[in-house]
Backbone bond lengths (Angstrom), bond angles and torsions (degrees), N, CA, C in turn:
res aa  C-N    CA-C-N  psi(-1)  N-CA   C-N-CA  omega(-1)  CA-C   N-CA-C  phi
1 M - - - 1.468 - - 1.556 111.82 -
2 R 1.374 112.52 -43.10 1.490 115.99 -179.01 1.537 109.49 -67.08
3 L 1.295 117.26 -41.08 1.475 120.00 178.11 1.486 111.80 -63.25
4 F 1.307 117.78 -38.31 1.511 122.50 179.62 1.543 107.89 -62.50
5 M 1.359 116.59 -43.25 1.464 118.36 -175.00 1.555 109.97 -70.78
6 I 1.362 112.85 -33.81 1.545 117.96 179.33 1.557 107.60 -65.48
7 L 1.365 116.86 -44.11 1.467 120.71 -175.89 1.542 108.13 -66.69
8 V 1.315 116.72 -42.15 1.473 120.48 -178.52 1.503 110.89 -62.71
9 S 1.437 115.68 -45.32 1.448 120.28 179.68 1.516 111.60 -62.26
10 L 1.288 117.04 -47.63 1.478 121.55 -178.53 1.567 108.68 -68.27
11 G 1.320 118.77 -36.64 1.426 118.66 177.54 1.482 113.24 -65.29
12 T 1.343 114.46 -37.10 1.509 117.10 179.09 1.542 108.43 -70.58
13 F 1.350 117.43 -35.11 1.455 121.07 175.09 1.520 114.32 -58.63
14 Y 1.317 114.79 -51.02 1.483 121.87 -178.45 1.554 108.05 -66.12
15 G 1.342 116.32 -37.56 1.447 120.99 179.71 1.533 111.19 -59.43
16 A 1.386 112.49 -44.38 1.487 117.92 -179.09 1.513 109.07 -64.93
17 V 1.377 116.03 -42.81 1.504 116.37 175.52 1.495 115.13 -57.57
18 F 1.335 115.58 -44.38 1.439 118.68 -178.62 1.503 114.87 -65.10
19 T 1.357 116.65 -24.30 1.485 118.30 178.24 1.511 108.90 -79.52
20 Q 1.302 119.70 -13.49 1.476 121.78 -172.31 1.565 114.23 -111.41
21 F 1.375 116.73 -26.40 1.452 118.62 -167.56 1.518 114.43 -62.75
22 Y 1.342 115.95 -28.85 1.485 119.86 -174.17 1.533 111.48 -81.01
23 Q 1.318 118.71 -11.23 1.443 120.89 -177.37 1.558 109.06 -75.06
24 I 1.292 113.36 148.87 1.477 120.97 -173.45 1.486 110.90 -64.33
25 H 1.347 118.00 -33.79 1.475 121.30 -177.04 1.495 113.28 -97.24
26 F 1.330 116.94 20.56 1.476 118.87 -174.28 1.537 112.34 -59.93
27 Y 1.323 117.68 -38.67 1.450 118.37 -176.86 1.571 113.60 -95.82
28 L 1.300 116.77 10.85 1.431 120.75 -177.03 1.519 109.96 -131.92
29 T 1.274 116.84 150.35 1.426 130.49 169.35 1.582 114.22 30.05
30 Q 1.350 117.13 -104.30 1.480 120.12 -171.80 1.523 110.05 -64.03
31 G 1.314 118.63 -31.50 1.470 123.81 179.12 1.517 109.95 -60.81
32 L 1.374 114.79 -48.66 1.461 119.21 176.60 1.518 113.41 -62.45
33 S 1.351 115.62 -37.35 1.455 120.70 179.71 1.513 110.68 -64.05
34 N 1.331 115.69 -44.88 1.496 118.35 176.80 1.476 110.97 -64.33
35 L 1.297 120.10 -38.10 1.470 122.44 -178.50 1.551 109.58 -64.20
36 V 1.339 118.15 -40.80 1.415 119.80 -178.85 1.528 109.73 -64.09
37 R 1.304 117.30 -43.48 1.465 121.08 -176.12 1.512 110.64 -71.92
38 L 1.352 118.13 -35.99 1.464 119.59 -175.49 1.533 112.84 -81.33
39 T 1.321 117.32 -19.43 1.474 120.64 -177.96 1.496 112.85 -97.38
40 N 1.277 120.34 12.45 1.486 121.90 178.94 1.526 111.62 -62.43
41 T 1.364 115.65 -17.44 1.452 119.07 -179.48 1.553 112.27 -68.30
42 A 1.379 116.46 -11.03 1.461 118.85 176.46 1.528 112.52 -73.76
43 I 1.309 116.25 -15.00 1.480 119.30 -176.30 1.522 111.34 -63.85
44 P 1.390 120.27 -47.85 1.470 120.31 178.39 1.573 109.25 -60.18
45 A 1.294 118.36 -35.92 1.513 119.93 179.45 1.521 108.90 -63.66
46 Y 1.305 117.92 -42.31 1.451 120.86 177.85 1.537 113.32 -63.04
47 L 1.368 115.42 -45.90 1.440 118.48 -177.65 1.519 111.71 -65.59
48 L 1.309 116.31 -32.50 1.491 118.94 -179.24 1.530 112.11 -80.90
49 L 1.342 116.47 -37.04 1.426 121.27 -172.54 1.512 111.61 -86.29
50 S 1.345 120.63 -31.54 1.442 121.35 -174.18 1.546 114.98 -60.15
51 P 1.364 118.39 -39.74 1.454 114.08 178.94 1.549 113.32 -64.97
52 I 1.334 117.00 -35.33 1.434 119.62 176.67 1.521 111.99 -64.63
53 L 1.377 115.07 -40.92 1.415 119.19 -176.00 1.531 111.49 -71.17
54 Y 1.368 116.27 -40.90 1.457 119.31 177.69 1.477 114.16 -64.05
55 E 1.327 117.33 -33.84 1.480 120.14 177.76 1.513 111.92 -62.04
56 R 1.356 116.50 -28.32 1.504 117.40 -173.58 1.531 109.57 -97.05
57 L 1.310 118.73 -3.75 1.466 120.54 -179.55 1.528 109.24 -97.71
58 S 1.314 114.72 145.59 1.474 118.95 174.16 1.502 109.59 -75.67
59 E 1.369 113.88 165.68 1.492 119.01 -177.63 1.549 111.69 -62.35
60 K 1.322 114.69 -34.77 1.508 119.71 178.45 1.524 111.72 -63.63
61 R 1.352 114.44 -41.47 1.446 117.90 -177.81 1.542 112.50 -76.73
62 I 1.295 115.23 -28.02 1.501 118.51 175.63 1.547 108.25 -67.30
63 K 1.315 117.66 -41.85 1.463 121.64 177.58 1.528 111.26 -62.83
64 L 1.295 116.47 -41.04 1.451 122.22 178.22 1.551 110.51 -63.52
65 L 1.324 112.43 -43.25 1.458 117.87 179.47 1.559 110.69 -64.95
66 A 1.356 116.55 -39.63 1.436 121.78 176.67 1.537 111.85 -57.58
67 V 1.325 113.35 -46.82 1.487 121.07 179.57 1.531 109.01 -59.07
68 I 1.315 117.09 -46.64 1.454 121.82 -179.81 1.535 112.84 -60.93
69 L 1.385 114.90 -44.36 1.478 120.15 177.41 1.524 112.21 -62.98
70 I 1.287 116.23 -42.88 1.468 120.91 -179.17 1.504 109.27 -65.30
71 T 1.344 116.73 -42.89 1.500 119.43 -178.55 1.512 110.03 -64.13
72 L 1.317 116.17 -43.58 1.469 119.92 -179.92 1.511 111.45 -64.40
73 T 1.347 116.94 -39.31 1.483 120.97 179.77 1.532 109.89 -63.26
74 A 1.374 115.10 -49.56 1.463 118.26 -179.52 1.500 110.24 -64.16
75 G 1.297 119.18 -39.34 1.475 119.73 -178.35 1.448 114.55 -70.42
76 S 1.347 119.80 -21.38 1.461 122.28 -177.35 1.533 109.64 -101.06
77 A 1.336 120.57 10.61 1.450 123.20 -179.67 1.491 110.78 -60.05
78 E 1.363 118.12 -44.79 1.493 121.66 -178.30 1.555 110.94 -65.18
79 A 1.305 114.35 -40.20 1.474 118.14 -179.88 1.522 107.70 -68.40
80 Y 1.356 121.19 -38.44 1.415 122.54 178.34 1.563 109.94 -63.81
81 A 1.289 117.90 -40.59 1.483 122.56 177.18 1.517 110.81 -59.40
82 T 1.396 115.57 -42.13 1.439 119.93 175.92 1.545 112.93 -61.08
83 V 1.348 114.48 -43.54 1.464 118.60 178.96 1.508 111.65 -62.52
84 V 1.289 119.52 -44.53 1.489 122.70 178.49 1.475 112.27 -64.27
85 Q 1.346 115.11 -45.17 1.482 120.21 179.54 1.562 110.37 -60.96
86 T 1.321 119.08 -39.86 1.435 121.28 -178.67 1.489 111.27 -74.12
87 N 1.314 116.79 -41.37 1.490 119.69 -177.59 1.514 111.06 -65.68
88 L 1.356 117.81 -38.68 1.459 121.44 -178.04 1.521 109.62 -91.10
89 Q 1.295 117.81 -2.96 1.478 123.68 -179.16 1.506 110.01 57.22
90 L 1.315 117.49 46.09 1.492 120.32 176.71 1.524 110.63 -88.08
91 P 1.327 114.58 143.51 1.463 117.88 -177.52 1.525 113.03 -88.27
92 Y 1.368 120.34 16.69 1.382 121.36 -175.46 1.569 106.60 -148.93
93 N 1.321 115.13 163.72 1.467 123.40 178.82 1.509 110.55 -75.08
94 V 1.328 118.61 122.28 1.481 119.86 -174.17 1.471 116.87 -72.59
95 I 1.387 116.78 -15.59 1.432 118.07 177.23 1.519 112.40 -111.75
96 D 1.340 115.26 19.34 1.468 118.81 174.36 1.517 107.22 -87.13
97 F 1.347 114.35 109.73 1.486 120.77 -175.34 1.514 113.19 -70.30
98 S 1.317 117.76 -16.14 1.446 120.91 179.83 1.493 109.83 -82.21
99 H 1.342 120.50 -10.97 1.488 123.03 -177.53 1.528 108.88 -70.84
100 Q 1.322 115.41 134.49 1.484 121.90 173.21 1.519 108.99 -127.65
101 D 1.301 113.68 121.88 1.444 119.37 179.92 1.513 113.18 -60.09
102 A 1.322 116.12 146.49 1.460 123.19 -175.11 1.582 111.67 -58.40
103 T 1.310 116.74 -36.70 1.442 118.15 -178.14 1.542 110.44 -65.89
104 L 1.330 116.28 -41.11 1.459 119.53 178.60 1.518 111.02 -70.08
105 E 1.334 116.88 -40.11 1.484 119.17 178.03 1.492 111.21 -61.27
106 A 1.348 116.30 -41.44 1.458 119.90 179.57 1.480 112.49 -64.91
107 R 1.356 114.85 -43.25 1.479 121.00 179.30 1.543 111.54 -59.85
108 N 1.350 116.28 -46.24 1.456 120.18 -178.10 1.526 109.00 -64.05
109 Y 1.355 118.59 -40.23 1.465 122.96 179.66 1.508 110.21 -64.13
110 L 1.333 118.63 -48.25 1.455 121.76 -174.63 1.541 111.40 -71.48
111 L 1.353 116.44 -32.37 1.473 118.95 174.28 1.548 110.84 -59.60
112 R 1.316 115.05 -36.73 1.493 118.63 -179.73 1.526 111.00 -78.30
113 N 1.315 118.33 -29.30 1.514 120.14 -166.97 1.515 112.77 -115.65
114 A 1.321 120.27 -13.18 1.441 119.48 -178.33 1.509 111.90 -67.85
115 S 1.340 114.40 143.34 1.478 121.99 179.50 1.538 110.62 -95.03
116 V 1.331 114.67 135.13 1.474 118.69 176.84 1.477 113.36 -89.08
117 D 1.373 115.26 -12.41 1.465 120.69 -179.14 1.517 111.69 -85.18
118 T 1.311 117.92 -37.76 1.472 123.23 -178.10 1.522 104.92 -126.11
119 P 1.331 117.77 146.08 1.482 123.14 -178.49 1.575 108.36 -60.67
120 T 1.355 113.91 137.25 1.423 118.44 173.82 1.569 105.02 -97.62
121 V 1.327 115.04 105.99 1.452 122.03 -174.98 1.489 112.80 -81.66
122 V 1.341 116.81 125.62 1.469 122.66 179.42 1.521 109.46 -128.13
123 F 1.281 116.23 123.95 1.472 121.51 175.76 1.563 109.36 -97.56
124 L 1.276 118.22 119.33 1.448 123.77 -170.74 1.529 111.08 -101.98
125 L 1.333 114.64 155.36 1.461 118.58 164.99 1.533 109.58 -53.11
126 L 1.317 112.00 140.71 1.496 118.62 -180.00 1.533 112.95 -59.93
127 A 1.313 113.73 132.96 1.533 119.23 174.03 1.500 111.83 61.40
128 W 1.323 118.83 29.97 1.421 121.48 177.18 1.523 111.74 -94.54
129 H 1.323 115.83 86.24 1.479 121.20 -172.31 1.560 109.83 -62.95
130 G 1.336 116.11 -39.95 1.466 119.88 -178.85 1.500 112.62 -62.07
131 G 1.343 116.54 -42.73 1.450 121.68 -179.99 1.509 110.69 -61.29
132 E 1.352 117.90 -45.17 1.448 120.38 -178.55 1.518 111.45 -72.58
133 L 1.294 117.72 -31.77 1.494 121.01 -179.71 1.547 109.50 -64.92
134 Y 1.313 118.95 -38.37 1.419 121.63 -179.91 1.498 113.77 -73.65
135 L 1.291 116.78 -23.60 1.506 118.75 -171.43 1.528 113.70 -106.34
136 R 1.300 118.73 -21.66 1.479 122.10 -162.81 1.544 112.34 -63.94
137 D 1.345 120.59 -25.43 1.440 120.20 -177.33 1.540 113.31 -94.70
138 I 1.321 116.58 6.90 1.490 119.15 175.29 1.500 110.76 -72.60
139 P 1.289 118.64 126.41 1.481 121.58 -179.75 1.508 114.16 -54.89
140 G 1.339 118.26 128.04 1.435 122.09 177.62 1.478 115.90 85.53
141 I 1.353 117.27 -1.64 1.474 117.39 -176.89 1.495 112.61 -78.00
142 A 1.276 118.47 143.92 1.487 124.26 177.38 1.565 106.99 -135.32
143 M 1.320 115.53 111.29 1.502 122.82 -172.33 1.484 110.38 -108.44
144 Y 1.321 114.33 138.36 1.454 122.83 176.29 1.554 108.90 -139.25
145 P 1.313 119.51 141.36 1.477 125.46 -13.49 1.489 108.50 -72.44
146 S 1.312 118.30 150.31 1.480 122.82 -173.71 1.531 107.86 -111.55
147 I 1.343 113.77 136.89 1.467 119.75 177.98 1.563 113.07 -67.58
148 Q 1.346 116.73 -12.74 1.415 122.56 176.27 1.504 110.50 -71.87
149 N 1.311 116.77 -17.74 1.479 120.63 176.54 1.513 108.18 -95.23
150 P 1.339 116.74 116.31 1.474 118.35 -171.88 1.560 112.65 -65.02
151 N 1.279 117.53 -15.52 1.482 120.44 -179.43 1.521 112.39 -107.25
152 Y 1.343 115.82 19.49 1.431 117.44 -170.17 1.546 116.06 -65.60
153 I 1.384 116.84 -32.05 1.423 118.99 -178.92 1.556 109.27 -71.24
154 T 1.357 116.71 -43.98 1.467 120.84 178.24 1.545 110.32 -59.83
155 E 1.321 115.37 -43.73 1.466 120.68 -173.05 1.597 108.10 -72.34
156 A 1.302 115.58 -38.16 1.464 117.76 -177.76 1.514 111.92 -67.01
157 R 1.345 116.49 -32.49 1.458 120.36 178.56 1.521 113.71 -77.18
158 D 1.298 117.07 -6.50 1.437 122.51 172.64 1.522 107.71 -94.22
159 S 1.377 116.43 100.04 1.466 120.10 -174.05 1.532 109.97 -62.23
160 N 1.353 118.35 -35.14 1.499 118.85 178.34 1.525 110.28 -63.16
161 Y 1.289 117.94 -39.98 1.515 121.66 -179.67 1.513 107.76 -63.45
162 T 1.366 116.36 -46.49 1.453 119.90 -174.61 1.479 109.43 -67.35
163 E 1.333 120.29 -37.34 1.468 123.05 178.78 1.501 108.72 -68.75
164 A 1.339 119.90 -41.11 1.471 120.93 177.38 1.551 112.30 -63.57
165 L 1.323 115.64 -36.13 1.458 123.14 174.35 1.492 111.79 -58.86
166 F 1.322 115.69 -48.48 1.429 122.81 179.96 1.555 111.80 -60.11
167 I 1.327 114.31 -45.58 1.459 117.27 -178.02 1.519 109.94 -69.35
168 R 1.328 117.73 -32.22 1.474 119.79 -179.72 1.511 109.49 -71.87
169 L 1.378 119.82 -34.15 1.425 122.45 178.23 1.557 108.54 -70.18
170 H 1.299 119.83 -36.51 1.462 121.24 175.57 1.492 113.23 58.08
171 P 1.331 118.05 48.51 1.493 117.43 -175.77 1.548 108.73 -82.76
172 T 1.346 114.94 146.12 1.448 118.00 172.71 1.548 110.54 -91.58
173 T 1.264 115.16 -16.70 1.494 122.93 174.32 1.531 108.70 -143.35
174 F 1.322 117.25 134.59 1.464 119.26 175.08 1.542 109.02 -146.31
175 Y 1.290 116.21 164.96 1.429 121.93 -179.75 1.501 111.02 -117.79
176 V 1.380 114.12 152.86 1.432 120.96 176.93 1.537 106.62 -126.95
177 F 1.329 115.50 121.23 1.511 122.19 -174.06 1.492 110.88 -125.62
178 S 1.348 115.18 123.78 1.473 121.39 178.85 1.503 110.81 -143.34
179 E 1.331 114.74 149.91 1.462 117.84 174.83 1.510 112.31 -84.50
180 S 1.325 117.65 -1.91 1.463 119.95 173.85 1.556 110.95 -74.42
181 T 1.327 113.07 149.26 1.487 115.96 179.58 1.516 109.36 -87.16
182 L 1.344 115.71 150.62 1.481 120.50 178.61 1.504 109.75 -71.46
183 S 1.316 117.82 -15.73 1.467 120.25 179.32 1.499 110.63 -72.19
184 A 1.336 116.94 -14.22 1.500 120.90 179.16 1.538 110.51 -72.22
185 W 1.315 119.19 -8.39 1.443 121.91 -176.19 1.534 109.53 -68.24
186 N 1.297 114.51 132.62 1.451 121.91 -175.87 1.553 106.26 -114.84
187 A 1.318 117.87 108.86 1.430 122.55 -172.71 1.567 111.20 -66.27
188 S 1.367 117.14 -23.81 1.403 119.19 -177.46 1.552 113.26 -88.96
189 A 1.304 117.72 -9.70 1.429 125.64 179.52 1.491 111.47 -86.32
190 P 1.343 119.94 154.28 1.462 123.37 178.79 1.532 108.82 -60.51
191 L 1.345 115.60 147.95 1.432 122.04 -178.91 1.521 111.51 -56.43
192 S 1.321 116.78 -47.19 1.472 119.59 179.86 1.513 115.51 -60.26
193 S 1.382 113.69 -36.51 1.509 117.16 178.08 1.527 110.81 -67.00
194 N 1.284 118.34 -37.45 1.497 121.14 178.14 1.536 108.46 -64.71
195 V 1.310 118.88 -45.92 1.447 119.05 -179.38 1.562 111.32 -64.35
196 Q 1.338 115.08 -39.91 1.466 116.84 176.55 1.522 111.44 -60.14
197 N 1.343 116.59 -39.84 1.442 116.51 179.40 1.546 114.12 -68.92
198 I 1.282 117.14 -29.49 1.509 120.91 -178.62 1.505 110.62 -85.26
199 M 1.302 119.22 -37.22 1.472 119.70 -173.16 1.544 114.05 -111.97
200 S 1.359 116.06 -14.34 1.484 122.16 -178.85 1.505 112.07 72.05
201 Y 1.346 117.07 7.42 1.482 121.19 169.15 1.512 104.09 -160.20
202 Q 1.341 117.29 172.90 1.483 119.41 -177.08 1.470 109.20 -147.33
203 S 1.320 114.43 165.69 1.438 125.72 174.17 1.528 107.76 -164.69
204 V 1.280 115.22 163.68 1.464 118.57 -177.30 1.525 112.01 -56.58
205 F 1.346 117.32 -45.26 1.448 119.24 -178.67 1.513 113.30 -65.65
206 L 1.343 116.51 -29.87 1.450 117.65 175.05 1.517 111.46 -74.32
207 D 1.290 116.68 -38.08 1.477 120.21 177.73 1.513 110.95 -63.67
208 K 1.315 117.39 -38.92 1.435 123.33 179.89 1.586 108.32 -70.45
209 T 1.316 116.52 -37.15 1.442 120.30 178.78 1.514 113.28 -61.05
210 Y 1.335 115.42 -53.59 1.468 119.65 177.76 1.502 111.59 -73.26
211 G 1.351 117.98 -29.48 1.502 118.20 175.35 1.502 112.54 -64.40
212 T 1.371 117.01 -37.29 1.459 121.13 177.59 1.496 108.45 -70.50
213 L 1.360 120.64 -41.12 1.432 123.45 -178.53 1.604 110.12 -61.14
214 F 1.289 115.16 -44.86 1.495 120.04 -176.07 1.497 111.33 -98.78
215 H 1.307 120.10 14.23 1.481 121.68 176.04 1.565 112.52 56.06
216 A 1.351 116.09 40.26 1.431 121.12 179.66 1.584 109.17 -93.18
217 D 1.326 116.29 159.58 1.450 119.92 -179.13 1.468 110.97 -76.92
218 T 1.352 117.32 121.34 1.438 122.00 178.72 1.544 113.70 -115.26
219 S 1.335 113.85 12.27 1.460 119.43 -176.23 1.559 112.86 -64.12
220 S 1.300 114.83 -24.56 1.527 117.31 -176.50 1.526 111.80 -72.38
221 Y 1.342 116.92 -10.94 1.508 118.45 -179.37 1.505 111.02 -82.24
222 G 1.327 117.71 -10.70 1.483 121.28 176.31 1.527 110.61 73.82
223 S 1.297 116.59 -163.38 1.444 121.92 -173.70 1.572 110.18 -84.70
224 T 1.269 115.26 142.59 1.440 122.69 177.93 1.509 107.17 -131.95
225 P 1.343 118.41 158.16 1.529 118.47 -179.93 1.562 111.60 -74.94
226 Y 1.257 116.66 11.98 1.496 119.73 -179.00 1.552 108.16 -143.15
227 S 1.270 114.47 164.29 1.491 121.98 172.02 1.488 109.81 -145.49
228 I 1.341 114.69 143.51 1.470 121.42 176.89 1.476 110.23 -77.30
229 T 1.327 118.61 117.92 1.429 122.79 -176.78 1.517 112.86 -99.06
230 S 1.324 116.46 -26.79 1.419 122.13 -178.19 1.564 111.43 -151.48
231 D 1.279 116.87 135.29 1.445 119.83 -179.28 1.528 109.14 -136.05
232 Q 1.272 116.62 103.66 1.496 121.43 -170.08 1.531 109.65 -115.40
233 I 1.310 116.26 136.01 1.484 122.66 173.75 1.525 106.78 -84.65
234 V 1.323 117.75 107.96 1.454 123.07 175.75 1.553 109.84 -66.25
235 F 1.388 115.34 -47.18 1.422 119.88 171.54 1.514 108.17 -160.32
236 S 1.307 117.39 155.80 1.439 123.04 176.47 1.518 107.05 -141.96
237 S 1.374 116.00 121.12 1.500 118.70 -176.65 1.490 107.27 -138.90
238 P 1.325 118.92 174.38 1.375 122.15 179.03 1.550 116.18 -60.22
239 T 1.359 114.81 -20.04 1.456 120.58 -176.86 1.552 111.32 -104.98
240 G 1.265 118.78 8.08 1.489 118.53 174.08 1.545 110.92 148.47
241 H 1.354 115.03 -177.87 1.432 121.02 -179.41 1.567 109.44 -148.68
242 L 1.288 114.71 153.85 1.472 121.68 175.11 1.497 109.60 -129.76
243 L 1.375 116.26 128.98 1.412 122.36 177.84 1.505 111.65 -112.38
244 K 1.319 116.11 142.96 1.455 121.64 172.45 1.491 109.71 -112.06
245 V 1.376 115.34 122.72 1.440 118.72 -170.68 1.555 109.56 -123.74
246 D 1.334 114.53 128.37 1.463 119.88 174.13 1.476 111.38 -100.16
247 V 1.317 115.45 142.78 1.400 122.26 -174.52 1.519 114.50 -129.87
248 S 1.263 118.40 139.44 1.479 121.58 173.36 1.517 109.64 -112.87
249 W 1.351 118.20 137.66 1.443 121.91 -173.89 1.522 106.77 -112.17
250 S 1.336 115.93 142.32 1.472 121.69 178.55 1.535 109.33 -67.14
251 G 1.288 115.13 140.03 1.467 118.16 -177.06 1.479 114.17 94.49
252 R 1.327 117.32 -6.87 1.473 119.16 177.41 1.460 112.51 -103.02
């Protein structure tokens, strides 16, 4: 019975390899990812075969085999990282210890710079639960749209509502936080379409924010009771970006 299971497991393993080896991307990115997932059937074969194999090997050969396996494992770490990164479609190296996720980077920045006397207004990517989770317990933070509001998706998709909210908040400084990368900006596409792609909703103040950042024409929006005076990239990484925006209001 054990021999039968070993043969079935190994047969499935080689069958999976034979279905993949002729593909052009077999040794790269998604091909490696598919191979790892499809050859998991080799694990039962190893668990059943290894005790028999180790019993027949001398202690010296077992140590040599261990050295070979450890060397192969260490040497393939970078390839494994590439496989995981491709399979999960991550924009960064998963074993790069210098990498800091955008949500953590934004949290650390706002903890240092948020004011407890006046609300620190942050406009988030729509329906970004992770972004709100990391920021919501920062003293003085005010996030929009917020998942704590049951109608937040409907309201955020109403550009007039979002614009009226912004005017009612009357911030002199606010932040824009999204997990989209700034490299997604398409200079040939309409301004509103770019903002929609980055934030999943739009409003005049958001269009003017990104329009100012990318030097796009915002004259078609007409006059508003505010103007963007400063648009600063706090950070921009493969996992998101944070903007700090200063506003001046008419009558002040």
